[in-house]
C-alpha positions in Angstrom: -17.4 -5.8 41.0 -20.1 -6.3 38.3 -23.3 -8.3 37.8 -21.2 -11.5 37.9 -19.9 -10.8 41.4 -16.3 -11.4 40.2 -13.2 -9.4 40.0 -12.2 -7.8 36.7 -9.2 -8.6 34.5 -7.5 -7.0 31.4 -10.6 -8.2 29.5 -13.1 -7.7 32.3 -15.5 -10.4 33.4 -18.3 -8.2 32.2 -16.7 -8.0 28.7 -16.1 -11.8 28.6 -19.8 -12.3 29.5 -20.9 -10.0 26.7 -18.6 -11.8 24.2 -20.1 -15.2 25.2 -23.6 -13.9 24.6 -22.5 -12.4 21.2 -21.1 -15.8 20.3 -24.4 -17.4 21.1 -26.0 -15.0 18.7 -23.5 -16.3 16.0 -21.7 -13.0 15.7 -18.3 -13.3 14.0 -15.0 -12.7 15.7 -14.2 -9.6 13.6 -17.6 -8.1 14.4 -17.1 -8.7 18.1 -13.6 -7.1 18.0 -15.2 -3.8 16.8 -16.9 -3.3 20.2 -13.9 -4.2 22.4 -10.7 -3.1 20.7 -9.0 0.0 22.2 -5.7 1.7 21.3 -4.3 0.7 24.8 -5.9 -2.8 24.8 -6.4 -4.7 21.6 -8.7 -7.8 21.7 -7.5 -10.2 19.0 -9.5 -12.9 17.2 -7.5 -15.6 18.9 -8.6 -14.4 22.4 -12.3 -14.5 21.2 -11.7 -18.0 19.9 -10.4 -19.0 23.4 -13.5 -17.6 25.0 -15.6 -19.6 22.5 -13.6 -22.8 23.4 -13.8 -22.2 27.1 -10.0 -21.9 27.6 -10.3 -18.2 28.6 -12.8 -16.9 31.2 -14.3 -20.4 31.6 -15.8 -19.6 35.0 -17.5 -16.4 33.8 -21.2 -16.6 33.1 -22.8 -15.3 29.9 -24.3 -11.9 30.1 -28.1 -11.7 30.2 -29.6 -10.9 26.8 -31.0 -7.6 28.1 -27.6 -6.6 29.2 -26.2 -7.2 25.7 -29.0 -5.4 24.1 -28.4 -2.4 26.3 -24.6 -2.5 25.6 -25.2 -2.6 21.8 -27.7 0.3 22.0 -25.1 2.3 24.0 -22.6 1.9 21.1 -25.0 3.8 18.8 -23.9 1.6 15.8 -23.8 -2.1 15.5 -22.0 -3.0 12.2 -22.1 -6.6 11.2 -19.1 -6.2 8.9 -16.1 -4.0 9.3 -15.7 -1.0 7.0 -12.6 -2.6 5.5 -10.4 -5.7 6.1 -7.6 -5.4 8.6 -4.6 -3.5 7.2 -1.3 -5.5 7.1 0.2 -3.8 10.1 -2.9 -4.4 12.2 -3.0 -8.0 11.0 0.6 -8.6 12.2 -0.3 -7.2 15.6 -3.3 -9.5 15.9 -1.2 -12.5 15.0 1.7 -11.5 17.4 -0.9 -11.2 20.2 -1.7 -14.9 19.9 1.7 -15.9 21.4 3.0 -15.8 24.9 6.5 -16.1 26.5 7.1 -19.3 28.5 10.1 -20.7 30.2 11.1 -22.6 27.1 10.6 -19.6 24.8 7.7 -18.2 22.9 4.7 -20.4 22.1 1.3 -20.2 20.4 -1.5 -20.0 23.0 -4.0 -22.7 22.4 -2.0 -24.5 19.8 -3.4 -25.7 16.5 -7.2 -25.5 15.9 -9.5 -25.9 12.9 -8.5 -22.3 11.9 -4.8 -22.4 12.8 -2.2 -24.8 11.3 1.5 -24.7 12.3 4.5 -25.7 10.2 8.1 -25.7 11.5 9.6 -24.9 8.1 8.9 -24.1 4.5 10.7 -25.0 1.3 9.7 -22.5 -1.3 10.8 -25.0 -4.0 8.2 -27.5 -2.7 5.0 -25.7 -1.9 2.5 -28.6 -2.0 2.3 -28.8 1.8 1.1 -25.2 1.8 -1.3 -25.9 -1.1 -2.7 -28.8 0.9 -3.4 -26.6 3.9 -4.9 -23.9 1.8 -7.3 -26.3 0.2 -8.4 -27.7 3.6 -9.0 -24.3 5.1 -10.8 -23.0 2.1 -13.3 -25.9 2.4 -14.1 -25.1 6.0 -14.2 -21.6 7.5 -10.8 -20.3 6.4 -7.9 -19.8 8.7 -4.2 -19.0 9.0 -1.0 -21.1 8.3 1.8 -20.2 10.6 5.4 -20.9 9.3 8.2 -21.2 11.8 6.1 -22.7 14.6 6.3 -26.3 15.7 3.0 -28.1 15.2 3.1 -30.4 18.3 4.7 -28.1 20.9 3.4 -24.8 19.4 7.0 -23.5 20.1 8.3 -20.6 18.0 11.5 -21.5 16.1 11.2 -18.8 13.4 11.9 -19.0 9.7 15.2 -20.5 8.8 15.9 -17.8 6.1 14.3 -15.0 4.1 13.2 -17.2 1.2 9.5 -17.0 2.2 9.7 -13.3 2.8 11.2 -12.7 -0.7 8.9 -15.2 -2.4 6.4 -13.4 -4.8 2.8 -14.1 -4.0 2.4 -15.0 -7.7 4.6 -18.1 -7.2 2.3 -19.4 -4.5 -0.7 -18.5 -6.6 0.6 -20.5 -9.5 1.3 -23.5 -7.3 -2.3 -23.4 -6.0 -3.8 -22.9 -9.5 -1.7 -25.9 -10.7 -3.5 -28.3 -8.2 -6.8 -26.8 -7.1 -10.1 -25.8 -8.6 -11.8 -23.4 -8.0 -8.9 -21.2 -6.8 -9.1 -20.1 -3.1 -8.3 -16.6 -2.0 -5.3 -16.0 0.3 -2.6 -13.6 1.2 0.9 -13.9 2.8 3.1 -11.9 5.1 5.7 -12.0 7.9 5.5 -10.8 11.5 7.9 -10.8 14.5 7.6 -12.6 17.9 10.4 -12.4 20.4 13.0 -11.6 17.7 11.8 -14.5 15.5 10.4 -14.0 12.1 7.2 -16.0 11.5 5.5 -16.3 8.1 1.8 -16.5 7.7 -0.7 -17.3 4.9 -4.3 -16.1 5.6 -6.9 -18.2 3.7 -10.5 -17.2 3.1 -13.4 -19.7 3.1 -14.3 -20.3 -0.5 -17.8 -19.0 -1.3 -18.6 -21.9 -3.7 -17.1 -24.9 -2.0 -15.8 -27.6 -2.5 -12.3 -26.8 -3.6 -11.1 -30.0 -5.3 -7.6 -31.3 -6.1 -7.5 -31.8 -9.9 -3.9 -32.6 -10.4 -1.7 -35.1 -8.5 1.1 -33.9 -6.2 2.9 -34.7 -3.0 0.1 -35.8 -0.6 -2.4 -34.4 -3.1 -4.6 -37.0 -4.7 -6.4 -36.3 -7.9 -10.1 -35.7 -7.1 -9.5 -35.3 -3.3 -11.5 -32.8 -1.2 -9.5 -31.7 1.8 -11.1 -30.3 5.0 -9.6 -28.6 8.0 -10.4 -30.4 11.3 -9.2 -29.4 14.7 -5.4 -29.6 14.5 -5.5 -31.7 11.3 -6.0 -31.3 7.5 -7.4 -34.5 6.0 -9.8 -35.9 3.4 -13.3 -34.8 4.1 -15.6 -37.2 5.9 -19.0 -38.0 4.3 -21.1 -36.1 6.9 -19.1 -32.9 6.4 -19.2 -33.3 2.6 -22.9 -33.7 2.7 -23.3 -30.6 4.9 -21.0 -28.6 2.6 -22.9 -29.6 -0.6 -26.3 -28.9 1.1 -25.1 -25.4 2.1 -23.9 -24.7 -1.5 -27.2 -26.0 -2.9 -29.2 -23.9 -0.4 -27.3 -20.7 -1.4 -27.9 -21.3 -5.1 -31.6 -22.0 -4.5 -31.9 -18.7 -2.5 -30.3 -16.8 -5.3 -32.5 -18.5 -7.9 -35.6 -17.8 -5.7 -34.7 -14.1 -5.5 -34.3 -13.9 -9.3 -37.5 -15.8 -9.9 -39.4 -13.5 -7.5 -38.1 -10.4 -9.3 -39.1 -11.9 -12.7 -42.6 -12.6 -11.3 -42.9 -9.0 -10.0 -42.1 -7.4 -13.4 -43.7 -10.1 -15.5 -41.8 -12.6 -17.7 -42.8 -10.7 -20.9 -40.9 -7.7 -19.5 -37.8 -9.5 -18.2 -34.5 -10.3 -19.9 -31.4 -12.1 -18.9 -28.0 -10.3 -19.5 -24.9 -12.5 -19.6 -21.9 -10.5 -18.3 -19.7 -13.1 -19.8 -20.5 -12.6 -23.5 -22.8 -9.6 -23.6 -25.8 -11.6 -24.8 -29.3 -10.6 -23.7 -32.0 -13.3 -23.8 -35.6 -11.9 -24.2 -37.8 -15.0 -24.2 -36.7 -17.1 -27.1 -35.2 -14.1 -28.9 -31.5 -13.5 -28.1 -30.1 -10.0 -28.4 -26.4 -9.2 -28.3 -24.9 -6.1 -26.8 -21.7 -5.0 -28.6 -18.6 -5.3 -26.4 -17.8 -1.6 -27.2 -21.2 -0.6 -25.9 -20.6 -2.7 -22.7 -17.3 -0.9 -22.2 -19.0 2.5 -22.6 -22.3 1.9 -20.9 -23.1 3.8 -17.7 -24.4 1.8 -14.7 -27.2 3.6 -13.0 -28.5 2.7 -9.6 -32.2 2.3 -9.4 -33.7 5.5 -7.8 -30.7 7.6 -8.8 -31.3 8.1 -12.5 -30.7 11.4 -14.2 -31.5 11.3 -17.9 -28.8 12.5 -20.2 -29.7 12.7 -23.9 -27.7 10.4 -26.0 -26.0 8.7 -23.0 -26.4 4.9 -23.1 -27.3 3.4 -19.7 -28.2 0.2 -18.1 -30.3 0.3 -14.9 -28.8 -1.9 -12.1 -31.4 -3.3 -9.7 -29.8 -3.5 -6.2 -27.3 -1.6 -4.1 -24.0 -0.4 -5.6 -21.2 0.2 -3.2 -17.6 1.4 -3.7 -14.6 -0.5 -2.6 -11.4 1.1 -1.4 -8.5 -0.1 -3.6 -6.1 -0.5 -0.7 -8.6 -2.5 1.3 -9.1 -4.8 -1.7 -5.4 -5.4 -1.8 -5.1 -6.4 1.8 -7.5 -9.3 1.3 -5.2 -10.6 -1.5 -7.9 -11.1 -4.0 -6.0 -9.8 -7.1 -2.6 -10.9 -8.3 -1.1 -8.4 -10.7 1.6 -9.4 -13.2 4.0 -7.6 -15.5 1.7 -8.6 -18.4 -1.3 -7.0 -16.7 0.5 -3.7 -16.3 1.8 -3.6 -19.8 -1.4 -4.8 -21.5 -3.7 -2.4 -19.5 -1.3 0.5 -20.4 -1.0 -0.3 -24.1 -4.8 -0.8 -24.4 -5.3 2.4 -22.3 -7.7 0.6 -20.0 -9.2 2.0 -16.8 -8.3 -0.4 -14.0 -10.2 -1.0 -10.8 -7.3 -0.5 -8.4 -4.6 1.7 -9.9 -2.8 2.1 -6.5 -2.3 -1.7 -6.5 -0.6 -1.5 -9.9 1.7 1.2 -8.4 2.4 -1.1 -5.4 3.3 -4.0 -7.8 5.6 -1.8 -9.9 7.5 -0.6 -6.7 7.6 -3.9 -4.7 6.9 -7.0 -6.7 8.7 -6.9 -10.0 12.3 -6.6 -11.2 11.4 -4.4 -14.2 12.6 -0.8 -13.9 10.5 1.1 -16.4 6.9 0.0 -16.0 4.4 2.9 -16.9 3.7 4.1 -13.3 2.6 7.6 -14.4 -0.3 6.2 -16.4 -1.8 4.5 -13.3 -0.9 7.5 -11.1 -3.0 9.6 -13.3 -6.0 7.2 -12.9 -5.5 7.4 -9.1 -5.5 11.2 -9.3 -2.0 11.5 -7.8 0.5 14.4 -8.4 4.2 13.7 -8.7 4.8 14.6 -5.0 1.9 12.5 -3.9 3.1 9.6 -6.0 6.6 9.6 -4.6 5.2 9.9 -1.0 2.9 6.9 -1.7 5.6 4.7 -3.1 7.8 5.5 -0.1 5.2 4.0 2.2 5.1 0.6 0.4 6.7 -2.2 2.4 9.1 -4.3 0.5 12.5 -6.0 0.9 13.4 -4.5 -2.5 14.4 -1.2 -0.9 16.8 -0.2 -3.7 14.1 -0.8 -6.4 11.6 1.2 -4.4 14.0 4.1 -4.0 14.5 4.1 -7.8 10.7 4.3 -8.2 10.6 7.3 -5.8 13.3 9.0 -7.9 11.2 8.4 -11.1 8.2 9.9 -9.4 10.2 13.0 -8.3 11.6 13.4 -11.9 15.2 12.9 -10.9 15.5 9.5 -12.7 14.6 8.9 -16.3 14.9 6.2 -19.0 16.1 8.9 -21.4 19.8 8.8 -22.2 21.6 11.4 -24.3 22.7 9.8 -27.6 26.4 9.7 -28.4 28.5 8.6 -31.4 26.5 7.5 -34.6 23.1 7.7 -32.9 23.8 11.3 -32.0 24.7 12.1 -35.6 21.4 10.6 -36.9 19.4 12.4 -34.2 21.0 15.7 -35.3 20.4 14.9 -39.0 16.7 14.1 -38.3 16.3 17.4 -36.5 17.8 19.3 -39.4 15.5 17.6 -41.9 12.4 18.4 -39.8 13.4 22.0 -39.7 13.6 22.4 -43.6 10.7 23.8 -45.5 8.4 21.3 -47.3 9.9 20.0 -50.6 13.5 21.0 -49.7 16.3 18.6 -50.2 19.3 18.2 -48.0 22.6 18.0 -50.0 25.4 16.1 -48.3 29.0 17.1 -49.0 32.0 14.9 -48.3 35.7 15.7 -48.2 37.5 15.0 -51.5 39.5 11.8 -51.5 43.2 12.1 -51.0 45.5 11.4 -53.9 46.7 8.2 -52.2 43.2 6.7 -51.8 
């Protein structure tokens, strides 16, 4: 028994009460999960949503505020954001936990919500229904599109084939870019429930809403603003649009107020505005321009952590600088890499932000065999053995291509082929010429012609 006077369950009444009080404090689902997930008993986001909606633990009272405070104190740390986004395997487990087995088969607990949309099937040649759902979720609080689940009955039917699994994320990204501005952030994947493959598209709420349809398509009207309502994606209503625009304006005003306050602190005569787009620096009415080469070579120094080095150009950055793990950045789906990116960055010898994601792309998302993987492995600080081991961990249906990349990393596969025939003769001749002393000439002798020629 506990302070509620009720029996405990898998998620105990005490924990349900604590979660309800956390929700009252407007803590996010992922932050609440931090305190209750255990290796033997995960608590997924869907279960917390059910507690929020009153469909799970409805009769459990909220924990007293003092009890929650004591609980948070006992945890020693109370992060408001996770150290990194859920990794793909963990995300699949979270989604699978949202389903339960019924007499008629597997079904989604709770059905469609403002954060969950179900579609029985997907046609990868006709992606506008997915684009429509992405736009609606990006304009609200984000969410997940489940493919292979009936929308009305919430029954699992599974994907009809592997076309969605094999579909490159670039294809979906291009479809979104062709209809929506600004472009929402999303990722895709597949998980298994009861032997059925279910596809999913995770959509993030856009930080600068609204996302607007700018090109006509199937059920996509030019100029439309779509919004995710409970169990429905539809054109936004006036009240919701007004709230959305007010929130955007408030965010911009807060940012402007912070900048203005900083300028007031240091004095307008001592302040300048640096444009990160073109490198121009505005000092009053006198514009200065920072050369792009200098911008590429400049060192960013965090305020309070400056060690002067003679001759080293530096810009002082006001504010906190944090590092982001490249693998975590990938899981959120923020960056879509293409063949052109890989080749251009290699030819220009550019230092990329997430070299491991370039390696992942070369091993899992392209049909090209000879992309410059060793260049990006060097940026990631990987040895040949570490590179082959890393590539072997990448999940992809292109297992043969991945295996070939592993062989390249191990040095057992190379693009070099020994020349034969005429090319071999020219290679040998070139080698001989290079070995001769400077100024020497190579005389060629040919067999005398036969009398009959």
